[in-house]
N, C-alpha and C positions, 0 to 999 in steps of 0.2 A: 220253255221260256214263257210262255203267255198264262202259266199256271200261276207264275211266280207274284211273291209279294215285295220282291225285290224291284226297285224301282228301273236301275239299270237294267236288270235282265229281261222286264216285260217289255220296255222300250227295243230292244233288242228284237224281240219276239215280234213285236208290232210292224218293225222295220223289216224283217223277212218274210210275213207275210204280207206286207203290201208290196214287195217285189216278189213275190211267188205269184200274187194277181195280175201282175205286169206293170204295177205303177213304176215311177222312180219314186222310191219311198226312203227317206233321209231322217236322221236326227242331225238338225244343226248344230252346231256347237257353238255360237256366239251368246252372250249373255241374254237371259229373257226368251232362249229359244222355245221352240215348241218344241214339244218331248218326240212328237214322231210327225211325218208330215208326207202325207201320199198325193202325189203329182201325176196325173196320165191323162192321154187323149187316145180314146177309142171310138175309131168313125170321126163321125163329127161332134164327138161329145169330149167336152175338156172341162176335168174336176180336180179341184184340190180338196183334200180332208186333212185338217191339222187335229193331233191327237194331244191332250193334256192328260198325262197317266196319273192316276189316284187310286194306286194299288196296296199303298201301305195301309196298317190297320191302324186306327185313331179309336183315342176313348169314347166320343160321342157318336161314332160310325154316320157321319153325315158330310156333305160338299157344304162350303162356307164360301163366303163372298170373295175372299182372296182366290180361293180356286176359279171360282167363275172370270174373276177380271183376269188371272194368269189365260186362261182357256179365250177371251175376250182379246187381251192383246195379241194373241198366236194369230186368231181367226183375222182382226184387223191387219195385223201385218203381211199376212198371204192375201188377203183382199185387195191390199194396194198393192202388193207385188205382182198377183197373177189375174186379178179382176179385169183389168185393162188389155189384159192380152187374150179377155173372153173366156176364160178358166170361169165357173160355178166355184164357189168357195164354200166348203160348211166348215163348222169349228163341233169340237166334240170335247168332253172328258169322259177319258175310259177309266170305268171304277166298279169297283164290286160293293160299292157304297150303295143303299138304297134309300136315303133321305137325303132331303138338302133344307138346308136352315132357312127360313122364310125371307132375311135381307139376299140371300144367295137367288131364291128364284126368282126375285122381284128383276134380277139384273140377268138372268140367262139370257134373253133373245132369242137370238137362232142359235145358240148354243146347245146343243143334246148331249144328254147322258149317256152312255153305250156301256149296258154291262159287259163285265168281263165273260159274266158266261157267253154272250153272245159273241163275241170277240174268238171266243174258244171253238164256239159250233161252227162259227166260218170258216176257221184253220179245218177241224175235222172232216168239214164238208169237201176243201179245195183236196187236203190229204188221199180223203177215198176217190175223188176224181184222179189224182195223178197217179195213185197206185192203181186204178184200174185201167189208166191209160199205158202204163209200164207192163201191165201183165199182157197184156195184146200187143204189144211194138215188138217188132223185129228188126235189129240191126241189117239184116240182110235181105229183108223184103219190104222193098219200098211200097209195096201195095197194101200190107198190113201195117205200114206205120200211118198209110193216108186214111185208112181206115179206122184206126183205131182214134185216131186224132177227130175226125169227123162223128165218131160214136161221143168221143168225151162233150167234144165242142157242142153238142144239143144240151147239155147238162149243166151249161153256164148260163148265166142270166144276161139279157142284152144290155148294152152301153148303158151307163147313166146309173144303173142300178143303186150303187152307193150314194149318191147323190140324191137318188129319189126316197131311199131310207132314211137317209137323215135331213130328211125336209120333212117328215108327218109333224101332225101339229102337236104330240103329248112329247114332253119333255125328256121324258125315258126311251131310248132305243133298247126292244129287246130282241131277244131271239129271232122269234116271230116276226119282227118287222125288219130287221137285219138280212135275214133268208130269205124274206117274203117273195122275191121273185127268183129266187134259183128253184128251179124245176125237181121235183122229188124225183128222187134217185128211182 
C-alpha cells in the first residue's frame, strides 16, 4: 500500500505502519482532516505526527502552496488538540515529489516533506525486524519468546526518534534522516 499512487491506499498503508510501530494511528474522517495521524506515548515521550499525503502524479511534479496550507491546517489542529497535553507535534507532507514551488517553500515553516521512499524503507526495516522476531519466537517456550523480544528490541531506536527525525533543519526528510537513529541490522 505504501508503494501506491492511489491516495486512499497510501493512507491505509501509513495507518497500518503507524500501528505496527506502536502509535495510535488514525485517518480522521471529518472535513479537512489530516490524511493520517500517529500519536504515541513511549516512556516519557509524547509525540504526534500528521501526514498530508501527496502521492498522486501531477504534471508539474511539485508541491504547491495549497498542499502546504493543508498540511499547516492539520498541524495546527493537532497542536491545539495535543500540544496542551504535553505532546510534541510535527507536521509532514508524505510525497514522491522532489520539488516545491517558491510560494510554497516560503510557507512551509516546520512542515517537513518526507519522501515516499523513506516511508517505504521504514516499513521494510520494521517488516524485517518482525520477521526476525517471528523466526525465533515459540508458542510453547516462554524463554524463547523473551530472548527473541530482547534481541529485536535492541534493534529499535530510542523513544522520540520520529520527532527528532522530523525536527531537522532540512525541509526534505530523506531515508537516511528518517532511519538515522535506527541501529544497523
